[in-house]
Every structure is written in structure tokens, then in C-alpha cells.
N, C-alpha and C positions, 0 to 999 in steps of 0.2 A: 244529656245523660244518656249512656249506652249500657246496655250487659254487660259484663267481661266474664271470661272462666272464670278470673278469680274470686267473685260472689260466690263461686257454688261450693258447700261441704265435703261434699263427695258424699252424703246421705240423701239417698234418693230423696224420698219423702218431704225433706228439708227443703231440698233444693228447688224443688218443684215448688212448692210455698214462695219459697222466697224470688221466685220469677217471676210470680202475680203480685206478690208486695211490690216489686220493680215496678211491673207496670199499671198499678193504681198510681206508683210516684209519678209515674214521667206525666199518665193521664192528668193524675192535679198540675203539674208544672207546666200542661200544654193547654189546660180550660183556665189558666189563671189570666192571663191577657186577655180582655174584652167578654171574659164571663160577667154574666150576671150574676149577682147573691145566691140564687137559687141553687144555678149550676155548681159552683161553689162548696157550697153545705153539703150538696148531693154527694161530689168525690169526695168530698174531705171525712163525711160521714161515711162512708163505704169503705175509705182508708183505714179511716179509726176503729172502726168494725171488726175490719179482716185482721188490724194488726193485733187486736185482741185476744180475735180467734187463733191466731199462729202462736201468738205470747204463750195461748193457755197450750197449744199445743206441745211446745219446746218444754213445759213447766212440766205437762204429765211427762214427758220423754225424761225429762233429768229427776224425776220422783223415782219413776222405774227403775231406774239403772243406778239412782243413788247418786248422782250425778256432784263431785267437792266442789262443785266452782256455783253449785243452783243459786246460793243467796246475791251474790254481786252478779251473775247473770239476771237474774228475776229482777234485783234492782235498778239495772241498768234498762230493761223495760217498763218497770215504773219511772223513769225518771226522761225518756225520750216522751212518754205519751202525756208526763204531767209537762213540760215544755212545749210539745203541741198544742194541748187545750190554754198553759197558760198563753202563747201567741195568738192563739182565736179569740179570747178572752177579750182583747183588746180593741177597743172600737175602730179603727182606722188598721186592722192586721196588714200584715205585710205578708202577701199570699207566697211569692216570691219567694221570699225570707223562709216561711213554713216550708214549703219544696224544697230547697235548698238545705236546709236543717235535718230533715229525714232523710235526703240525698247521703250526705254525706255519714251521718250516723249510720245510715244499713250500709252503706259501703264502710265501714270501719267496724263494726259490730259482726257484719255479716265473715269478715278475713280475718277475724281476731276471734272473737269470743263463738261463733256461730263455729268455725270450724272447729276450735277445742272440743267442745261437746261434742262434734260428729266422731271425731280422733276417736276419743272417748268411747262412746257404744259402739264403735264397728269395734274397739279392742275388746270390750263386754262380750259383744256376739261373737267375735273370735273364739276367744276364751270357750264360750259355752259351745260352741260348734267343735271345739279342738282343731282349728283350722289358722293359718298365719292370717294377719288381716287383711294383706294384698289380697289373699284368695277370695276375698269379698268383693273385688273389684267390681263383677258382673252385675255388682248388689248397688251402684250406684257412688263406689265407694273412688276417688283421686287416686289416683296412680301415689300420688306423694306422703298416701298416708300409709304408710306402709311399718313393718319391724323396723 
């Protein structure tokens, strides 16, 4: 699992959080082999705690900007948390399966849902500032998110 620029949304405040979230998934994947139960619990606790924090941040952005895809987006967050918790509640939870589930979900969600959210927010900010969205490139906007 390697970080790719495809995971970047173009909205700096989300991208920084995504990098950390991705690093936590990588760390969880790294400790899965030979790790004791306490080590696994610790990283998963941090991962789930951060996921809740990050998802809360995105939800606040969606409310602030009245994002029309908010219900669907929040539902996706709730579903992945539910799936991870379900996997972890199994007596012989497959740690590799959990980390791969998170990685695959992250890759798909960040490149689709989060990029759409970022574009919407950048467009809203550009309207308020009365500038073209591409002019916000210095504020963390990917070049491909333009008019």
C-alpha cells in the first residue's frame, strides 16, 4: 500500500487528514503480522478514533457548504465504520482482512466521494471570492479541478 496523488482531493485541509489516515492504515497493516492483541487493539483504537474525528470534520464542511451529496457521503462513513467494527467483533478477526477493507474503501472513497466534495467546496469558495476555481490552486486545489 503506497500513497498516491490520486488520493488527493485538492482541498489542503482534507488532504492532510487523508495522509495521516492512510499512514494509520499502513501502520495497522504493518503490525498485523506477529503483533500481540494489545498492539493490534491500540492501533485500531487510534485508527477508529481518527476516522470518527475526520468524518466529523467532513460532515461539518458538508453542513457549512450545504453539500447536496451529504446524506450519501455520511452514509458511506457510517457503513465503513460498521463493517470494521463487525469484523473486529468476530472471535478470530482477520486483521489483514480489516486493513485491506480499509485500504480499498479509502482508495475508492477518497478518489470519488471526497474529490467531489472538495470540488464543490472549492467552487463555493471561488463564487464567494468572485474568482475562477483554478485561481485557488495555491490553496491546495488540484489543477484538474477547474472550470
